[in-house]
C-alpha positions as CSV (number, residue, x, y, z in Angstrom):
1,X,-106.2,-23.1,122.7
2,X,-108.7,-24.2,120.1
3,X,-111.5,-23.2,122.7
4,X,-110.2,-19.6,122.8
5,X,-110.0,-19.4,119.1
6,X,-113.5,-20.5,118.7
7,X,-114.7,-17.9,121.3
8,X,-112.7,-15.2,119.5
9,X,-114.5,-16.3,116.2
10,X,-117.9,-16.5,117.9
11,X,-117.6,-13.1,119.3
12,X,-116.4,-11.6,116.1
13,X,-119.5,-13.0,114.2
14,X,-121.7,-11.8,116.9
15,X,-120.3,-8.2,116.7
16,X,-120.5,-8.1,113.1
17,X,-124.1,-9.3,112.8
18,X,-125.6,-7.8,115.9
19,X,-123.6,-4.7,117.1
20,X,-122.5,-2.8,114.0
21,X,-125.6,-2.4,112.0
22,X,-127.0,1.2,112.2
23,X,-130.7,1.8,112.1
24,X,-132.1,4.0,109.3
25,X,-132.1,7.0,111.7
26,X,-128.5,6.6,112.8
27,X,-127.0,6.4,109.2
28,X,-124.7,9.3,108.3
29,X,-126.4,11.8,105.9
30,X,-124.6,12.2,102.7
31,X,-123.0,15.6,102.1
32,X,-125.2,16.2,99.1
33,X,-128.2,16.4,101.5
34,X,-126.8,19.5,103.3
35,X,-128.0,21.8,100.5
36,X,-131.3,23.3,101.7
37,X,-130.8,22.4,105.4
38,X,-130.7,24.8,108.4
39,X,-128.9,23.9,111.5
40,X,-129.1,25.7,114.9
41,X,-126.1,25.6,117.4
42,X,-127.0,23.4,120.4
43,X,-123.8,24.5,122.3
44,X,-120.0,24.8,122.3
45,X,-118.2,21.9,123.8
46,X,-115.1,22.7,125.5
47,X,-111.9,20.7,126.2
48,X,-113.5,19.3,129.4
49,X,-116.5,18.0,127.4
50,X,-118.9,20.5,129.1
51,X,-121.6,21.9,126.7
52,X,-122.0,25.8,126.9
53,X,-125.2,27.2,125.5
54,X,-124.7,30.6,124.1
55,X,-126.6,33.9,125.0
56,X,-128.9,35.0,123.8
57,X,-131.0,31.8,124.2
58,X,-134.3,33.1,123.0
59,X,-133.0,33.8,119.4
60,X,-134.2,31.5,116.9
61,X,-132.0,32.8,114.0
62,X,-128.9,33.3,116.0
63,X,-126.0,30.9,115.8
64,X,-127.3,29.1,112.6
65,X,-125.9,27.7,109.4
66,X,-128.1,27.5,106.2
67,X,-126.5,25.5,103.6
68,X,-127.2,26.8,100.0
69,X,-125.1,24.3,98.2
70,X,-123.5,21.0,99.3
71,X,-120.6,22.6,101.0
72,X,-121.3,26.3,101.3
73,X,-123.5,27.9,104.3
74,X,-124.6,31.2,105.3
75,X,-123.6,31.8,108.9
76,X,-125.5,34.1,111.4
77,X,-124.3,34.8,114.6
78,X,-126.3,37.4,116.9
79,X,-126.9,40.5,114.7
80,X,-128.1,40.5,111.1
81,X,-124.7,40.4,109.6
82,X,-124.1,37.1,107.9
83,X,-120.9,35.5,106.3
84,X,-120.3,32.6,103.9
85,X,-118.6,29.4,105.1
86,X,-117.2,26.5,103.0
87,X,-116.6,23.0,104.1
88,X,-114.4,22.3,101.1
89,X,-111.2,24.5,102.0
90,X,-110.9,24.5,105.7
91,X,-108.1,26.3,107.1
92,X,-107.9,26.2,110.9
93,X,-104.6,28.4,110.9
94,X,-106.1,31.4,109.4
95,X,-104.7,34.6,110.9
96,X,-107.2,36.3,113.1
97,X,-106.9,39.7,115.0
98,X,-107.6,39.5,118.7
99,X,-110.0,42.2,119.0
100,X,-113.3,41.0,120.6
101,X,-116.4,41.5,118.5
102,X,-119.6,42.5,120.6
103,X,-122.8,42.1,118.7
104,X,-126.2,43.9,119.4
105,X,-129.2,41.8,119.6
106,X,-132.1,44.0,118.5
107,X,-134.8,42.0,120.4
108,X,-133.5,43.2,123.9
109,X,-131.1,45.9,123.0
110,X,-128.1,44.3,124.7
111,X,-124.7,43.5,123.4
112,X,-123.2,40.1,123.6
113,X,-119.8,38.6,123.4
114,X,-120.8,34.9,122.8
115,X,-120.9,35.6,119.0
116,X,-117.0,36.0,118.9
117,X,-116.3,32.6,120.3
118,X,-118.9,31.3,117.5
119,X,-117.4,33.2,114.7
120,X,-113.6,32.2,115.6
121,X,-114.9,28.6,116.0
122,X,-116.4,28.6,112.6
123,X,-113.6,30.2,110.8
124,X,-111.1,27.9,112.3
125,X,-112.9,24.7,111.6
126,X,-110.5,21.7,111.1
127,X,-113.0,19.1,110.2
128,X,-116.7,18.2,110.6
129,X,-119.2,15.2,110.7
130,X,-122.8,15.1,109.9
131,X,-125.4,12.5,110.7
132,X,-129.2,12.6,110.0
133,X,-129.9,15.3,112.7
134,X,-126.5,16.4,114.0
135,X,-123.7,18.4,112.5
136,X,-120.5,18.7,114.4
137,X,-117.7,21.3,113.6
138,X,-114.2,20.7,115.2
139,X,-112.3,23.9,115.4
140,X,-109.1,25.1,116.6
141,X,-110.9,26.4,119.7
142,X,-113.9,24.4,120.3
143,X,-116.3,21.7,119.1
144,X,-119.7,23.2,117.8
145,X,-122.7,21.0,118.1
146,X,-125.6,21.8,115.8
147,X,-129.2,20.3,115.5
148,X,-131.0,20.1,112.3
149,X,-133.9,22.7,112.1
150,X,-135.3,22.0,108.7
151,X,-134.2,19.4,106.2
C-alpha cells in the first residue's frame, strides 16, 4: 500500500515538472495580441475530423480574418465583400436563411459555393481558441482552423 502511494506521488511530481511545461512557442497568445494580426483559413474540420481545404486554393486573400481590435475582425470570403466579426458576443443560434450564396472569384471568373460554409461557420461561432500561430473557431456547423499570416 505504501509503495503504491509513493509511486503515485512520484508519478505526479514527474508530470508536474516534466510534462506540463510549455515552450515559449507553445504558450497561448493573449487576446490583446490579436489586434493587427491576419489569419488564413487552413481548412474546415468536419465531425469526422477530416480537414477540407476550400476552393479556390490559389487565393491569398480568400478566407481570411484581419483583427483591427482585440476582439473585432474583418472577414473576407471569396469575393471582395467583407463583413465584421466579433469574439465578444458570440451567438451560434443566430437565425439564418437557407439560400446558398455563390461568390465570383475574379481571378478565374468562376463561381464558388465554399464561401457559404465559411460564412455560416463564422457567423455561428460558439467559442474559439488561439495559440501563437493557430486560431480555431468552433461553430455550430464546423471547426475552422486558421494559421497566422502576419503578426
